[in-house]
N, C-alpha and C positions, 0 to 999 in steps of 0.2 A: 401193016398186018399185025394184030395182037398176036403175044405169045401165050395169053390167057385162056384157060377153059371158056367157054362160053357160058357159064352156068347162072349168071345174073343178067336181067333184061336192062342193061345201065342207061341211066338217064343222060341228058345232055350236058349234065352240069358237071365243072371238076372244082369241087372245092379247095379253095388256096389258103383260107384262113378264116377265124372265127372268134368271137367274143362273146360270151353271155349267149343271147338267144338270135345272136346274128351272124350268117354264114356269107362268105365272100366269094365267087367263083372266079375263074379264070380271065374273065373282062371286068372284073371289079364290081360286078353287079351284086348288091346287096339281097339276101333272102330272111325273111323271118321264119326262124325254123321250128316248126310244131311238130318236127319228128325226134330230134335229140338224137339222132344216130340208132333209132328204133328203141326208144327207151333205155338209152346207155347213159349220154351226157345228162344225167338229170340235173347236174348243178352247172350245166351251161358249157360253153365252150372255154378252155383255159381258164378254168376257175383257180384264182391264185393260190388259195390254200393247197389245192391237189398239185398244181403245177410246182410249187415250192419244195412239196415233200417228195417228189419223185426226183426232181434237181438234186436236192440234198442227199438221197441216196444213192445216185448215180456215182457221186465222187467216193462213195463208201465200198460198196462191193454189188454187182448185179445178180450173181448168181452163185449158190453153192447146193450141193445134194441136200435131200431131205434126211440124209444121215446126219444132217449137223443139226444143233439146235438153233432154230431161228426165233429171234425175240420177238420181231415184229408178227409172225404167226400167231404167237401166244396174245398179242396185245389185240388183233383183229378178232381172234376167237374168244377173247372176252368180252370184246363190245357187242358181239354178235350173242352169245348166251344171256349177257346182262340185259338185253334189250327183247329176248323172244322166249319162247316155251322150251326150247333146246339146251342140251348140255356139253354137247360134242362137234367138232367141226372138222370136216375135211375139204381141203380145198383144192380146187381144179382151176383149168384155165378158161372154161367155158360152161353156158346153163348146160347143154347137151352132155358135157361130162360130169356134170354134177347130178343130172338124172340117172344117168349111167350109174353111177355110185348108189344113187337112192335105189333103183331096183335090184342092183346087185345086195346091198344090204338087207332089203326087204326080204329078200329069197333067201339070202343066208340065215338070216335072224330067226324066221318062221319055218325053215324047212320046207317051204312050198313053194311053188312056181306061178299059180295063177295069180294075174294082176288085171284087175278091172280098172279100164280109163275111160275118158268120153269121148264120144264121136264130135267133131271138129276141134278137139284138143290138138295143140302142137308141143311136142316136148324135146324136140331135135331130128338130126339126120344122121347120127350114127344108126347102126343095124338095130342096136336095142331100144333106143328112143323112137326110131321110126316105126318099130312095130307099137310102142306105146301111143305115139300119135295117131288119133282116129280120122285120118284124112287119107281116103284112096289116091288122091290127086299126087300128094307127096311121097306114098309109098310106091308107086306105080314102077314097074320095071327093075326093082329091087329084090324080087323075092326069090325063093321063099323066106319069110321072116319068121322071127320068133311065133311059135303057135301058141304061147301060153298067155297070150292077151286078148281079154274081149271087151267091147265097146258098149256103151249105153248114152241115149241122149243127154245133155244137161239137163238136169229138173224133172227126169222121168223117174219118180219115186219107185213106182211099180216095176218098172223094167231093173232099177238097180236091185230092189230087194229079190228079184229072180234070179239076178246074175250072180249075185256073192254068195259063195258057199263055205262050209267049213275048209275046203281045200283053196281057199283065196289068202293068199299072202298080203296083199295090200290093194286099196283102192287108191287111186292116183287122181287129182284134179288139178284145175286151175280155178279161182275163184271168180276170176274173170277170164273169159277166152279171148286171148288178144289176137291171135293170128286167125280164130275162128269165127270172128266179127263183133267182139266187144261184148259179148254176152256175158251178163250178170248171173251167179248162183242166186236161187232163192233160198230165202231164211229157212224154209221149211224141208228144203233139200240139205241145207248142211245140218239141219238137225237129226234128219235121218241118216246122214252120213256117220255122224257120231254115234247114234244107238245100233247102227248095223256093225260098226267096227268092235262095239264092246260086245254083242251078241255073236258074231262071228269067230271073234279073237283074231281079226286082221288089223293090219297097219294103216294108217291114213297118210298118205304123202301128198304134200301141196307144193305145186310147182310153182315158186314166187320168182320165176327169173324175169318175168316182166312186170308184176304187180308189187313185187318186193321193193325196198329200199326208199320207201317214202312215197313211191308212185301213187298210190290211192288215198292220201292222207294221214296215213299212220305208218310205223315202221314196216310193217308186213301186213299184207292184205287180207290173210287169214283172221286177223285180229277183229277185223269188222263182220265177220261171220261166225264169231264166238266159236272157233275153231282152235283145237291144239294139237295141231299134227304130230306124230311119232317123228316124223323127218318132213323137211321141207329143203328145197333150193334156191339157189341165188346167182346170180351173174348180172349181163347188161350194166345197171347203174352202180354195182358193187364199186368197179374201178374208174367210174366216170370217163369210160373210154379206154382204159388199160386193161387187156383180157384178162378178167379172173373172175372165178365162179366158186361157190361153196355149197357143200351138203350138211345140213345141221341136222343132228339126231338127239333124241333122249337117251338118258343114261343107262336105260335097260337094253338099249343096243350096243353098248360100248364094246362088249367081249365078242360080239359076231364082226367088228372089224380090228381084229386084232394084228400083231406083227405079220407082215406078209400077205395080208390078205387082199390088199389094194394097194396102190400107189399111182404116183404122177411125177414124171421127171421136172416139169416146171411148175406144179402145182404149189401155191404158196411163195412162189419168187420174190425176194427181197422188195424189188422193184413194184410188183403188184401189191404187196403188202403195204409198200409206202403210199400206194395212192387208195388203196381201200381203206387205211386207217383214216386218212384225211378226210375221206368222204364220209364216213359213218361219223366223226366227230362233227361234222357239219351237220348230216342229215338227222340223226338223233336228238337233234336240239329241239326242244318243245316249239319254238318260235320257226323252225323250217317247216314241221309238220302242221303248223297252225296256217302257215302262210299258203302250202298246198292245198289245203282244205278251202280256203278263202278264194285263192285264183281259182279252183276249179268249180266253186259254186258261181263266181262271177261269169266266169266262161261258159258254164252250161247254161245260166239264166239268158245270157246275151244270147248264145245259139237259138234256144228256143225262140225267145222273142222275136228274131229276124229270121229265122228258117222254117218255123213250124208252119207258117201260112201256106208254104209252098207245096204244091201238089206233088212234087219228086222226092220230097222228104217225108220219110215213113215213120221214123224214130230218132231220138237223140238220148242216148244213154252213157253211164258211165260212173266215175267214180274219181274223187281227186283230179287229177290231171291226166287221166285216162279215160277218153271219150269218143265215143263212135257214132257216126252220124249215117243212120241207115236210108238209102234211096231206092228209087222204084226202078231206076237205071244204073248199068254199069258203070263204075266211076273212074275209070283210066283216064277218059277225055278230059273229065272235070280235074283230075291232079296236074294234067299238064297244063291246063288253064290256070291254075293254081300257081304253079311256079312259072308260067309267063308273068302273072301280077308281083310275083317277088314272095310267094308263101309256099311252105314246105310242108307237105302232108301227105299221109300214107294211105295204101288200102288196108283193110281187113275182109278179105274175100272180095268177091266180085262187085259188092253193091255197098259197101259200107267205107266211109271215110273215117280214117283213124288221127286223132288228134294226141301227139305226147310231147307238149312243149316243154322246155327245161324248166324247174322250180323258180328260176330267177326271173322269171317272165312278169314283165309289169302290166299294168292296168292299159297303158296307152298302147302297149304291142299287142294286149288280148282285143282290145277296140280295133286295131290295124286289122289283126286277124279275121276278125269275125265281117268286117266291112267287104275284105278282100273276098271271103267266102260266100257271103251273100251276094255281091254282084255276078260271081261266078256260077252259081246256082240258081239266081234268078234269069240269067239270060238262058242256061238250059231247059229252065222251067217253062219259059216261053216258047222255045222252039219245040218242047214234048207238047205243048197245049195245041200248036199250029198243027203238027203232025198229025194229033189225033183227030 
């Protein structure tokens, strides 16, 4: 009997080792990993540069208080601001903590409490980020939540215009809703975001926990929507599996997060910073980002070619190596069938298959994955046709 709370619907797999885009289970079966720890292991499993950096730091010092100067924090923060629109960084242990910090900073800097977020968004599971998350199924049972949040549909420009007032502290968005179904923001909606924030004097927060660190083919997803967020948040791919997050803000917000205003015992831990520095030095290379764009284009083209003719496939969408396949049926059984074939993929809601392969994926592995997916979906499509 397990001593763990049953909070996860665990799969039948125990991962014992991994390298690049391959995972091996307890029975030595190999899996092609197209989930990368949910967009975490962007550089693949056991990336030598990241592994070496963490091993080297292990023999120096594991942890000191943030009352000490930590040189690695300065290096990672500098890498982040040099490659973004931000000026200052606060380090956390997770995406939820980074989003909590963003919410606190927005409220403190503006003196306002109301924040508008999007329906079907996902920002975390703390009480603050739970209130920011626009999904009732995630919030159920934990009320009453913070009352200062309201929600509009992604790309509903009229609703956004009506919801934001002079009392709104911030609008908080994902440029691609990962957990919500791999839905992309329209360019016209991003333009309206900029106009409304300017008109109403509110801040723009972009949650880049899943879309950041190269996942969409640029350093940060907001770049592809021509946005310049006042605050953006990171985690997942920042440590390639080592727990680390970050909130990045513009210079105008510095005074609102002065001494004693916020803190984290483990945020910016030397081990986490060693991993993050190695990750950023690799991901921010032009050739790495170009590779993500090229592989993402190849993957989407092959998916559309082989899957679009199937009746159960409604849409294929995404950017870079963040792709959703929307189906007309629920996908839980399809995910299981993929695992049986040796392919690991994720859901994004009940009817979307989400693909998040590591950046080190090869053309051959893309071909293998698409073939496996095609076999599973063709079988399901044939069954669906018979049932109809």
